[in-house]
C-alpha positions, 0 to 999 in steps of 0.5 A: 871558840878560837883554840889552838891544840898543840901543846907548846909548854909540856912539863914547863921550866921546871920539869918533875923529878923522874925519881927513877928506880934506885936514884938512876940518873937516866933511863935508857929507852931501847926500842926494836922495830919488828916490821919485817913481813908487816911492810907495803907488798902486794903479797899483804894486799897492798897497792905496791911495794914498800919504799920506806927506811930500807938501804936501797937509795932513792927507793919509789914503790913499785905499783903492782909489783912485788920488789925482789931487793925490798923484800930481801932486805926486809927478810935480812931484818927477819933472818940474821938481824934479829938474831944477831941483836937478840943475842946481843941484849939478852947478852948483855942482860938489856932488856928491850921493848919491841914495836911489833907489826902484827902482821909481821909477828903472825908471820915470825913465830919463832922470832916471837918466841924468843922475844917472850923467853927474853922478857921482852916487852911486845908493843903493838906497832900496828896492824901493818907498816904502812901510812896512816895519814890519808886513813879514814877515822873509822879504818884506823880505828877498825886497824887498831882493834884488828891489832888488838885482835891479831896482836893477842892471838899471836903473843898470848897478851893483849898489848900495853903500848903502841906506836904506829909511827906512820900515824894520822892527827887521829892516831894519839886519840884513837889510840888513847880512846881505845882505853886499854894501853898503859902507854902510847908513844906517837909523840916525838915532844918531849925527854920525859913522859906525860899525861894527855886527857882524851875525854874521860881518860887519862892517858900516859904519852911516853915519847919516842924518837927519831933522831937517836934512831937508827933510821938515819942509816937510811934517810938523810941527813944520816949516819954512814958508820957506826961509829957516828951512830956511838957518837950521836949515842953518847953524846945525847947520853952524856948530855942526859946523864949530866942533868940527871946527875943535877937532879933533873933525870931524864929518859933516853929512847933508842930507836932501832930496826932489825934491818938496818942495825942489825948489819954487821958493821952498824951493830957496832956502833950500838954495842960500843955505847952500849958498853959506855953506857953501862960503864956508868953508875944510876943508868936504868935500862927499863922496857917502856911498860915498867917506865909506864908503872914507874911514872903512874905510881910515882906521877899519877895525874891529876886533872886541874882547871883547865883555863883553854876549855873555859866557857866565856862566863867561866872564864871571865868570873875566874879572872874578871878581878886579876886587872882591878874592877876591870872583867873587860879584860878577861872578856876581851882575852876568852875570844884570843887564840888560847891553848894548853900553853895558857893553862897557867899562870903565865899563859893566862897573865900572857892573854890578859896582858896583851889585852891591856897592852893594846887596848886604847889609853882612856881604857887603860888609865880607867884601869889605873884609876879603878886602883885604890889608893895605898892605904887609903880610905878605902882601906881603912872602910875595909872596902878594898876587892880581896886581892887588894886587901891581901896585898895591902895587909902582906905589906903591913899596910893595915898596920901603920902608926898614925904618922905612916898614915898620914904621910901616906894621905899626904902622898897619895893626894899629891901623886894624884893631883900631879899625876891624874890616877893613884899610885900603883906598886905591887906592894908583894915585891917590896916592904913598908919602906921600900913602897914609901921610897918609891912613892916618893921617887915616881912622885917627881916623874913626868906623868908620861914616865909614871903612866907607863910605870903604872901600867907595868905595875898593874900587870905584876900585879895582876902575874902575881895574882895568877900565880897564886890562883893557877900552877 
């Protein structure tokens, strides 16, 4: 099977109404990454010093050496930045979710106690704040298990949320397979939570952010002052708030780091934004576990058939009749590069239509000729396919007067004689009078024009049939 694993459709053009508690127009999820003491350091058994997300421009790892300046910048986050943020959030009554690196939490008992007393959610941010991209799958699985064990030992309860950040292509699957997380966040692909199916498990994903994130103070392009951070957060908030006011409530994740936003000049921009957001009605400041519980209760996952996962036989059986008496179209479509974007009506239609459009003219002509006459002899003998019978009946073509039936017979005979294939129209788009008018008008077209029109109508009929079968 040639299958494309990336999901390029998500919730699609009509995302669900989040239905946040109290009719909130927006859910603002504040995340505080606690990594200080879990970063790369030869004291931690690593090969080199840390080089990521600090105020040292162009930092590079120092193999086999401690980097005193890097260490002290991280220490600022634990010693000063954390407490400044703790005072800000508790003073404003805003709960947050902590992404806690297990080894960092173990080295910061007073900060952990403060997080717990504030009622903050402490999710897992992995065992260590290191890259996972080259980590063997077995080792990553071991580190996930050890992170949970250590987190539970240090915090007093296991984490219900997970975010690695510097993840591998296996991370999301491995954390879902672990089976104990109410949510995981190693994606950046949506403004709403969504479900993924990993084996028998339905796993909730709450996407995170790398742009509404203070890491941009340490990366390029990025922010150089608190006002820029405030402006970006405000503009993002305004856009999402307006969408929520229009009935399409979204989630707004904001990523923070103690050693970055905890600096005096940077936190001023965050404080300004929080004052701005709290000045609006209908703003919910949940922890991510609150979002997860709400979503699971309001939008529980429902498994459905997924065409991209079907066997060749099942796919052909399910969709072989979409193009009238032409199962070869479904047979060939199954061999295309299908993925999650083809699990809904529009996706299957795209695959089938591609096969039809790329077929030889003789093959397309055979598809046209496989269609029955409208209100013709097959209809009178009740020998139409189930699809065609329902479509013609829906347009009232099964209840014609004698005069109407005679007119259809005359037009059918003249049309086939002129063009060599039956008159084809998506009857669900028309009433009886409109069908007759189109019939009379198209009878006078040249055959090449009618061939193109008939092919387009065949595709439209297929589209309508699929919409009746799939989301």
